[in-house]
N, C-alpha and C positions, 0 to 999 in steps of 0.2 A: 760361764759362758766359754771364757779363756782355757784352754787346754795346752798346760806346757810340760814337754817330754825332754826331759834328762837323757841323755846316754854319754859314755866313755868313761865312765869310774872303772876301778879296778886295783888290782893290787900290783906294786911296782915296788923295787927297790930301794933303798933312798939315794939321793943323787938322779933319778931317773924323772921321766916326763910323763906327764897325760892332757890329754884336750880334752874339754868337758864342752859339749853342745847342750843348746835346751830351744828348741824350735815352738812355735807360739801358732794355733790354730782357732779357729772360730771368729764372732762376727768383727772383728776387730776394724775400726774407722781406722786409729792409731795409737803408735805405742811410745809413750815418752822415755820411758827410760826400762832397761834390763839389769840387772843384777844379780853377782851369785855371794849368798849366806852360807854359813854354817853353826853348829853348837858350839859354844865356847865351855868351857869349864865354868861351875857357877854362875852362869850368865845364862839367857835368852839369844837366838841368833845375833852373830856378827856380819857385818858387810864386810864381805873378800874384798868385792870390785863389782864399779857400778858402770854403765854408759851407756849416755842420754841417744835420742836419734840425732843429735847435731856431731856427736860423736866426744864430746867431753866424759872423762875419766877419772874416778877415785879409787886407791888402793886402800888395806888396812897395811899400817905398817909393818905387820908382819910379813907380808907380801910381795912388797913395792921390789924390784928389781931384780925376780923370780915368777910372775905370773903376768901374761897380758891378756885383756877384756876387748872383744871386738864382738863387730855386728854384722850381717847380714838387713838391712831395712827392707830389703825386696823379699826374702821368706822371713821375715818376723823370726830370725835365729840369733841368738846370742854365743859366742864359744867363749873358753875360759883356756890359754895354753897357762900349764901348769910344769914348770920345770924348776930342777933345782930341789925336788921335791923332799921334805923335810917328815921325818915321822910324827912329828906336832902337827905338821897338815891331814893327817889321819881324820878323817869326818865323813857326815854324811852331808852332801855339798847341795843345796837346795835354790831354784833358779826361782826368780821374781821377776813377774811385769806389771808395769802399770800403765795405764792410758784411758781412751776412750771407745767403745763399741758403735755399731753403726746405729742403734738407736741413741747416741747422745748421751748415753748412760759411762759413766768412770767403770775402771775395773782395777780391781787389783788382786792378782792370780799368781798363785805358787804353783811348784811342782812336784812332783813325786817325791824328790832327793834321787841323788845317786851316791852312792859310796865308793870314798875312796879310803883307800890304807896302804897306809906307806911302811916298809920294814926297815929294821935298823942291820 
């Protein structure tokens, strides 16, 4: 019932920047956290960055100091500012949100993914 729409992916050369956006819509009562995930070689999706409604953040070691996650709670939107991009950052980035619907049921929703490609 919650839809997540990502945007902002694209092709950029190493050292460049991109800003990803993810907007949540639906019968949302509250969102506890929103985050970004990407596939990793030989693994399932790994956490890139996450932010709670209160503003606490966590980052994968590989992106610390380069990526910044932020959110606009009023818009149910999360952003990922990606600076100093490296070819190894190339991936499909998926947005995730968890929280509660107005029906008092929890949700765990995923976006369709947005492609980030970093050339060397």
